[in-house]
N, C-alpha and C positions, 0 to 999 in steps of 0.2 A: 114881280117880287114874290119870293116865297117865304115861308116861315123860317128857312135856314139862312136867307139873306137877312131877315131881320135879328136873327141870333147872331149872326156874323157882325152886323153893324153895332149891334148893343154892347157885346163882349169885347170884340177886337177891333172895332171902328173902320173895318173895311167895307167898301161897298160891293165888291164882287169876288168870287173865287177864282183861285189859279186853274190852270189847265186839270181837267178830270176831277178836282175835288168834289164838285157838284155831281157828277155822274156816280162817283163813289158813294156819296153821301145818300143819293135817291136810291142806290142799289142795295145799300144795308135797310134804309128806312121800307123797302119793300120787303124786307125778311129775307133777302138771298144772302147766302155765303158768298163772300167776296175777297179776291185778292187783290191789293193794290201795290203796283211796283212803281215807287217813285223816288227820284233821285236824292241824295242827301241835301238837306235844306229845301225840299219841295213842299214842306207843309203837310206832312203826313198827320199830324196831331189833329188838325182841324177835320180831318174826314171821320173821325170819332166822337170829338169833342161837341161837334154841332149837333150831328142827330141825336147824340145821347141827352142833350138838353133839351131836345124837343120832344123826348119822350118821358113817360113815367117811369120810375125805377132807377137801378143804379148800373153803370158801365162798369165792367171787369175789364182791366187792361193788364195783360201779362207783359211784363219786360225784364230782360237780365240787368238792366243799366240801373243801378241802385242811384247812384248820382243823378240820371236824368229822372226817375220817377220824383225824387225828392224835389228836383227843380220845378217839375210840372205841377207837384200837388201845390207846393208854395206859390206858383203862379195863378192857379186856380182859385187859392184861397182869396189872393190880392183882389181877385175880381168877384169876390163873395159867393164862389161856387164852391161848396163843401165837397172835400176831397180828402183820401187818405191813402196810406200805402202800408204793405206787409212785405218784410223781406228777411232773409237768413240771419241778418244780424240782430234781430230783436227777441225780447223774452216771450215766455207763453203768457204773462200777465198783459204785456203791451199788445200782443195780438188780441187777447179776449177783450180788451178795451176796444181796440180799433172795430172788431167784429160786431160789438155791442153797438158802438155808435153808428155803424152801417146798417145795422138791423133796425135800430129805431130813432135814428137821427137825420132822416130825410138827405141822406148823402148822395151825390150824383157820380162820384168816380171812386173805384178802388183800384189801386195798382199794387200788383202783386208779382213777386218774383216767382220763376217757374219751380224753385226748389220748394216754396211754402205750398204749391199746389197739391204735393203728395202727402202733405201731412194729415194726419187723423184729425187734428183739431180744425184745421180750415174745412176738410171736406165734411165733417159734422156740422158745421154752423153754415156752410155755405148754401145748403137746401133752404134755408129761410130768407136768403137775400132774394130782393125782387130784381134780379138781373135783366136788362134791355138788350144788352149788346156784350158779346165776348170779343176782345180786341187781342190779337197776337201780334206784338211788336217784334221786330227783328226774326220776321217769321223763318228766315233760311236756316235758323239755329235748329229747326225741328228736322231737316233733312240730312241723312247719313251723306248725302251726295254732296252737301254744302261744305263750305271751307270752314265754318265754324259750328259744327253739330255739337249740341248739348243734350245730353240724355234726359235731363230734367224737362225738357221741351216735350217730351212724349206723355207726361201726365196730363197734357192738356186734352188729350182725346177722351181721357176718363172724366174730366170736368164737363166736356160735351155731352157726356151721357146724363149728368146732372139737370141739365138745361136742354133737352133736344129741341125745342121749339124756337130756341134763340139763334138768331144767325151770329156768324162768326166774321170778322173782318181782320185778314192777314195783311200785314204791311211789312215791306223790305225795300231796301234801295239797291240790293244787289242780289241777282238770282238768274243762273243759266237756265235755258229752257227745260233742262233735266230737273234742276231743283224746283221750277215752278210747277211742274206737274207732280212732283213728290209732295211738295207743301200742301196741295189739295188734296192728296190721297191720305197723307198722316192726318189731316184735320177733318177727314170725312166729309168733305164738300157734297152737298145733295146734288149738285151739278157744277160742271167747269164753269168758271166766272172769273175772268182776269181783266183788269183795268192796268194798262201799261203806258206810262208817259214816257216818251222818248228819252233815252239816256244821254242823247247828244248835246254838248255843251258848247255852243257856238261862239261864246266868249272866251273859252279856255283852250289854250295853246299847249299841246302835250309835247315836251322835249326830252329827249335823251342825250345827254353830252358825256361821250367817252373821254375819260381824263386819268391821266397817273396821279394828279395832284387834287384830290377833291376838296381839300380846304381852299386852295387857290379859287377852284372853280366855283365853289360856294360863295366866295367873297365877290367874285365878278358878276354873278347873278344879282346878288343883293345890292351892288352897286350900280348895276345896270336897271334894275327895275325898283322904283320907289314904292314905299308902302308896307304894310304889315305882312309877316311871313311866319309860316311854321316849318321847322326843319325836323324831318324824322330820321331818327338813328335807331340802331338796333338794340343797344344796351344802355343800361342806366349809367355806367361810367362814361361813356361816350357823349350823354347829354351834358354834363358839366365840362368835359373838355372841350367840346365843339363851343359851347356857350362862353368860356374864357378864353378861346381863340379870338371869337368875333369881338368881344369887349377889348381886347387888345388891340384891335384893329379899329376901334372906335364905332363898332355898331353895338347899339344898346340891345343886350339880349339876356335871356335867363333861362334855366335848365328845368325840366319837368319829368316827373316819372312817378309810378305808384308807391314808391318807397318814402316819399317826402310826406311830412306830417300836414294835416287837414288845413291848419291855418296858413303854412306856408304855400300850399297848392292854390288855396283862394286867393291869396295875396298875389301871386304871380298870374293866375288867371285875370284877375281884376285890373293889374297893371297892363297886361298884354291887350285886354278888351278896350281899356280907356286910351290906349295908344302912348302911354308913358313906358311902356317896352315896346321895342319893334318887332323883335324876333323871339319865339319861343323855340327851344331846342327840346325834343321830347320823343320818349318811346311811344308806342301806339296806344299808352295808356291816356294820352291826351287827344281830346276832339270829341269824343260822344258828347252830345248835349251842348256843346260849345257853339252859340249862335252867333258868328261876328261875319257879317255879310261881305266886308270889305278887305279880306284877304287876298292880297295881290300875288303871292307865290307861296307855292307848297313844293318843299324841295326834299326829296329822299337822298341821303347819303349811302344808303343800303337797299339791296333789293328786297321787298316784301316777299312773303312766303306764296302769294298768289295774286292774280289779276283782280280778283274780288277785293281783296284788303288794298290793293294799290289804288283801285277806281274809287273806292269810298274815301279814302283819305286825301287823294289828290281833288276829290269833288268838294273839298272845304275851301277851295279857292273860288273866287269870284262870284258868290252867291247873290252878289248885288247886280249882277249882269255886264258889270264893266271887265274890260280885258285883263285877263290874268294868265298866270303860268304855272304848270304842273311840270316839274324839272326833275328828272331821275339822272343822277350822277353814277356813272358806270365804268368798271374797269374789268377786264377779262377776268380777273383772279375772283370777281364777285360770283362768277359761276361755281367755282370750285366750292367757295364758302355756303353757296346756296345748297349744294349736293351734300356738304356736311351735315346740315341741319336734318338730313333725311335720317341719320344714325342717331343724332340727338332726341329728334321727334319719335322717331320709333325703335328703341333699344331692342335687343333680341329677346325673346320671350324668356330664355332662361334668366337674364338679369330682372325682367319683370317679377318673376317668382321670388327672386332674391329681396327685391323691394318689400314684395308683400310679407315675405318671413320676418324681415326686419322691421317693419311696421308693427306687426304683433308683438315682437319682443319689446318694443320701443314702449308700448304701453302695457307690457306684461298681460297680455289676454291669453287666457287658456284657449284652446282649440274647442270649437263649440260654443263659444261665448262672445258677447260685445255687440250682438244684433241690436241696432237703433241707438247705440251708445255714442255721443259726441265728445271729442277730444280736442282741446287747444292743440295747434300744430305749429311747430317751428321747424321750418325745412332745413335750414343752417345747422341746426342743432342736431336734428336727425340725421343728415347726412354726415356730420362730423363724426357721430359716435359709431356709426356703421361703415364709414369709408366709401361713401357712395358720390358719384357724381351729381351735382345739384340739377343740372339741366335734365340729364338723362332719368334721375329719381322723379322729378317732378312730372316728366311726360309719362314715366312709368305708372305713377298712380294716377294720371289722367286715362291712360287706358284701362286700368283696373276699374276707374268709375263707369267706363263706356260698357265695361263687362258686368256691371251690376253689381260688384263687391263694396263699394264704398262711395262717399261724396266727399269731394274736397273743394270747400268755398274757399274763394279766391280773397286774397287780404283785402280787409275792409278797415278803413279809418273812420269810425262812427262817432259822432259828437256825442257828448254827455244828453242824458234825457233825464225827465224829473216828472213826477204825477203827485199831486196831492192826495194822501190817503185820508187826512181829516177834512171835514167839511168846513167851508168859510167860518160858519158859526161856531163849531169848535175850536177854532184858532183863538177866538177871542176869549175862551176859558183857560186856555194854557197859562201856567205861571209865567209870569214877566221876572226877569232877571237882570234886565239891561246889558245883558252881555252880547257878544260877537254874534251868537246864534239868533237872538231876537232881530237884530240888524240885518242879518241875512235874509230872515223870513221876510221883513217890511221891504227890502229891495227886491226881491222874487217877485212879491205881489206887485211891485210897481212897475217891474221891467217886462213882464210876460203875462200873456192872456191865456185862458184857456186851460190853466193848471189843474182845474177840478173835474175836467171831463176827459183828458187824453194826455199821453205823454208829451211833453214839450221840449224842443231841443233847447240847450242853454250852453253859455260859454262863461267858464269859470273866470277867464281873463277879464271879461267885461264887468262880472258882478265884483270882482276884486278892484277893479278900477273906480267903481261908483262907491264901494265901500272903503277904499283907501286901505285895504288889507292885502296880504300876500296871495297868491293862488293856494299855497298850502293851507292857510286858514281858512279859506273859503271851502276848499275841498274837506277839511276835517269837519267843519260846522255842518256841512251838507250830509256827511257820513254819520254825525250824530243824530240829525233830525230823522234820518232814515232808520237807524237803530230805535229810536223812540216812537217809531210807527206814524210819525206826522207826513212824512212824504215816502215815495220809492225813488230811490237815486241810482241811477246806472251810470257810472263815471264812463268817460271816454276810453275806448279800448281799440286796439289794433292788432289782431290776429287772424289767421285763417283756422278753420276748423275742418277735422275729419270725422266723418259720420260713417260708422259701420252699417250698410244697407242689409249685410247678411252676417251671420256668425262666422267667426274666423276658421277658415278651412286648413286643412294640411295643405302645404304649399304645392305639393305634387298633385293634387286634385283640382287645381284651378284650372278653369276652362276660359281660354280666351279665343274666342271663333273667329273665322276668317272675316265676318261682317265687323268685326271689331279692330282687327289687326292687318290681314293681308289685302283686303279690299279696301281699307281706308288708306293703307300704304301705297298702293297702286294708285289710287286717285290724287293722293299728295304728290306722288311723282308727276303725274300729268299736270298738275297745277304749277309746279315748280318750272316744269320744262316750259310751259306757256308764259310764265314770267320772265324766264331766261330768254326766250325767244323775242319777246317784245323789247328786251333791252339790247339784245346782241344784233339783231337783224335791222337793216335800215330799209324795208319794206314790209308790208304796204304803210299808207298813212296810219300813223298812230291811232287816231281817233276811230277810223275805220276798223282796225284791227280790234280796238277794246269793244266797239259797238257789236260787231260780228260775234264775238265772244259772248256777249250777252244776247245774242239771238236776233239782233236786228240786221236784216238781209239787205234792203235795199238803202244803202248807205253811201253817200257821197264823199270824196276827199275833202279833208277840213280846209286845206290850202293856207294852214298856219303853223303846222307841226314842223319839228325839224327835218322830216322826209320830205313833206311837200314844198317847203322852202328851199332845200338842196336842188330838187329838180327846177325850180324856178331860177336859182342862181346858176344853173347850166345853160340857161338860155331858152328854156322851155316853159311855155304857160302850161298850166295843169291841164287844159283841154287840147292842146297840141299834143302833149305826152300820151294822152288817153287816145287821142284819134291815131296817131301813127302806130302806138303799140297793138292796137286793136286791128288795123289794117296789115300790120306785119305778121301778127299771127294767123290771121286769115290767109295770108298768101303762101304761108307754110302748110295749110291744111292738105294740099293735094300735089305739092312738089317740094323739091328740096335743092333751090339754086344756090350759086355761091354768092358771096357777100356784094360783089358788084351787081350781079343781076337782081337780087333783092332790092337793093336801094334804088336801082333804075326802073324798078317796076312800081314804086310807090310814088304818088302825086306830092311829095313834099320836099322841101329843101334838104339837099342830101347830107347837109352836116347836121342837121337837127334829126334826121333818121339814123345817122350814125351813133349820136348820142343815146337814142332810144335802144338801138341794137346793143351797145355795151351795157346798158342798164338791164336789159332783159336777159343778157348772158349772165351777168353777175348775180342776178336773181336767179338763174338757174330754169327760166321759162323756155329757153331756146340754146342749143349746143351747136359748136361747129365741129365737125368731123371730115378730115380730108378735104378741106375747102368746101364743103357742103353744110347748109345751114338746116338744122331739123328743130322740130318742136320737142320739147321734153317728153311728151307723151309717146312719141314715135320710138 
C-alpha cells in the first residue's frame, strides 16, 4: 500500500484506484509533465486531488466550468479539505479575500477560470502562492485544432513561467492524435508523456436510427429501455416542446437549458438525479459535472457539430458499467441543417466588421478608447437595436474574441454572496432597534458559517422562509446593512459581460487572420463531415469508427451497435463476415473473376458469400464492371 492508497481510503473510502489513475499520480509526483486522456466519468479529479494532498502547498486547478468548480470546492470542504475558487463572475474584493486566504490559510486547492489567469491582480498575487501542481482540466480547449478552442487557455503558458519547476497535469476526455500533440506543445511539456485509457465502452451500444418521425422514434426507445435518460436537442425552445410531448405520452420529463434561473435548474437536476423525473430534455448546457452513473439512454434528436461533442455527451450513459444505449435519431434533412450551421458559425468577414462597429456604437465608445473596460451585455437588445441575426452576431463576437479584440463571458447565473466587514465583536456594539434588520443579522449568523473570513453563498428565499418575511424585505434589509458598512452584499445577477482587450479600432483596420477564420472554418467543415458520415453511413461498426477517430487503431467490432446487429440479422456472425470479406478481397488482388467464379473460389456457404459480396458492393469496397469484379483500388 502507498501513501496514495491511504489518502484514497481516508477521504473517499475506496480501496484501490481505477485503470491508470495510480500511474498518472505517480508520474505527477515524480515531477513529470503529464497528459491524461480519460473518458467522461473516468475519475479524472482523483488524479490530481490525491497527489496534491500528499504534498505541501496548494494545487492550482484551471477549469472553464464554473458550476463544476463550485461543486468540487463544496465537496472538498465537506471532507474538511480547504478549497476555494476564482472565476469571472467575482468582484475584485472577493478575489482579494480568496487569494489572501490561499496565501495565509493553508488551503490545498484553488480552482481558477482561464479568464482569471490573465488578470494583473491574479498574476501579481500568484507568485506568493506555494503551488505544488498545476492542473489543466478540459485541456483540449488550449488547442486551435480542437472542437472547443478557448483563447483564454493560452494564458496558462504564461502562468507556467511563474512556476517553472512545478509539473503540469493536463486532463481531457476527448482528443484526436493531432490535439494530443498540440496540448503538449502549447503547455510547454518538458518531454512527451501521455497516459491514455481506452475510450472503448463495452457496455454502451451505439445506435443510429433513421426516421421521418423523430418524436415517435424517441417514444419507442424510451418505452423499449427502462431507466433514466438524457435527451439532447439543438435549441432551448425544443427542450420544452419535447418535454411536453413526453409528458403528454405519460413519460415523466422536464426541460433544461442555460436560460433557466438557478433555482429551477437545481430543482430539475435534483429531481432527475433522485429518480422522480425520468427524462431530462436539454441543450448541451446539461451534463458537465453531473455525476449520475445509472443513465440507461442518451438520445440525440439533432446532429451535434462534431464527433468529439457527440462522444462526450453519449458517454454520460452507463457509467455504472451496466448495459446502456447511445441513440442518434437521424433524417437525411439533418445533413442540410448541419451545413447551414457553417454560415451561422462563420458569418462572412464583412458581417463581423459590422458587428464590431455596432458594438462600439452600442457602448458609445470613441475610437482609441475602451481597453480593459467591462460592460454588461444583452445580446437580444444589442441585435434588436442594430437589426442583427442573433446567432450570427454571437458567433461574430466569438471570432472577434479569438482575434484578440474582446472577451465575451458566457451567461452566468450566480447566487448571492455575502461577507461581514464588521468583526463579530463589533456586531455586539451595533445599536439594537428590534427591527427586521436585527432579525436578518441574527438568522444570517445562525444559518451560515465562515461569514467573517470569506464570501459565502446565500439564498434570500431560505432566509425569508426562516424569518417569515418576503424575499423583497430580506433583500432590502441586506442592502441596508451593506450601505451601513456592516456587510458586503452581492445580489444574484444573471448577465454576460463584454470586455475590450484592445482599444476600439476603426472597423476597416480589423485584422481577422486565417488561423482565426479560414483555418478554423476548414476544420469545422471536416468535423461536421465526420459527424454526418457517422450518421448517414451504415459501416463500419459505430464503436470502431468513433475509436479510430480518436486514434485507437487496433479496435474490434463491438457486436452490439446497429451496424453489427444488422449483419448478424442477415444470418452472418461477425467472425464469418470478417473471414469471408477478408478472403474475398484477397481473391481480387491478382485477378478479376465474374461473380460465379468468385463465389466458387471461396470455401464458404455460397449464400453467405453472396450476402458479403452485396455488402462490400454497397460499401464501395468492390465494384462490378462488365460482369467482372474489381477491388475499389483497381
